[in-house]
C-alpha positions, 0 to 999 in steps of 0.5 A: 523507472520505466521498462517496456520490453518484448519477451518470449516466455512459454509454459506448458502443462501436459497433464491439462493440455494447456499452454500459455506465455508472455510476449511483453511486459511493461512496468512503470514506477518511482524507485528510490536508490539509497547509497549508505553508509559512506565509508573512507575506503573503497568501494566508498559505499557500505550498502545499496538499498532500493525500493518503490515509493508506491506500487508500480504500474504493471501490464503483462501481455499474456498468450493462451491465458484462458486455458491456463486459468482452468488448471486447479490452483492457477485460477487465481493467477492475474496481473494483480497477484503478481503485482502484490508479490512485487509489492511484498518485496519492493514497495515501502516498507519492503526493500532490497538491501545489498551489503558491499562490505562485510562490517556494515550493519545490514539490519539497521538499513533493511529495517529502519525506524520510521520517520513519523506516523501519519494519522488520517481522519477520513471524515466525509465527502460532498457532491459526489457523482451519482453512478447507479442507474435504473431502467437501463440508464433512464433514471439516474440514482445515487452512489454507494461510496467507499474509500481506499487509502494508501501510504506505500504498501499500507492499504486501508478501506473504509466502510460503504455508505449506501445511496449517499452522495454526501457520505460521512465516514468519520474513520481514523487510520494510522500509517507509518512513513518510512521515506520523507520526502518522497512518500505520498498519501493516495486516496481513491473513492469508488461506488460499490456495485455487484459487478465492477465498482465505479470510480468516483475520484482520487487524491494525491497529497504530498506529505511534506506539507503535512509535516510542515503544518503538523495538522491539516483540516481541509476540503480537497477537490477530487481529481479525474472527475467532474465534481466532488470533494473530500474532507480530511484531517491529517496529523503528522506525529513525530517519534520521541525517544523517551516516554516523558510526554506519554501521559499527555498523549494518552489524555489526548487519545482518550478524548478521541477514543470513539473515532477509531475502531481499534483505538488510536496509538500512543507509542510505537513498539519496534521488534527486530527478530535477529536469529534462532538456534537449536529449533526442533526438527519437524517431520510433519511435511516429510511424513505428509509427502510420504503418505 
């Protein structure tokens, strides 16, 4: 999905004597459209679902934004916040589902059961670039590396290892995978700095290979940088409808209990909140408005 367009959006806040606008918007991303279920009558398709497989790229050309950001309550406005709002609606596991016939089970389409769970062992890196400098760049130092891991709209951030080009994190994360094939594991490494963090490399791993192998324990060469590699252990876990293997899973987890701060998962509990009735009326907001 790629949209590049000019527009004319103007905003004026007279109380603060400021004006702002948008003169162009660009958005690029991979969008999946699912037509299901198929039915025997017109329109042949029961519902339409659409979502981005990962966070899209967004670029907004603002005009007069400097004055607008001086307004109380709007000083946090940025492209990143707008992109986060888009992600909350349209990046997996979030989706828009439009029913085309009345009898379709919309809840099952809007909140599907995950295809699997990806367990990410974020272990260590080697030979990273040294980004910190001293004496106005004359002396080359080390880096303070950390990683950002993404699967769809799920984001994890590792701890920072100070002054180390061969850091060891030994952290474990678990991410739900809703669309397969299609979703990928995205990893970016950064050097923490007081002003702006420096980029240390990235990885993009297709989950098809992980599902096929069930367990991958490899060193991966970092992309977009001249050197550096990352050691990962990736496990693909399939959801089982019964608890017959639960004791075996619990035994395995106890052996690895020190690898994750909040422990590793043994099962997945899915709750669907259908509706609510006869809730008490709240007057708190109305009372606050009158005061």
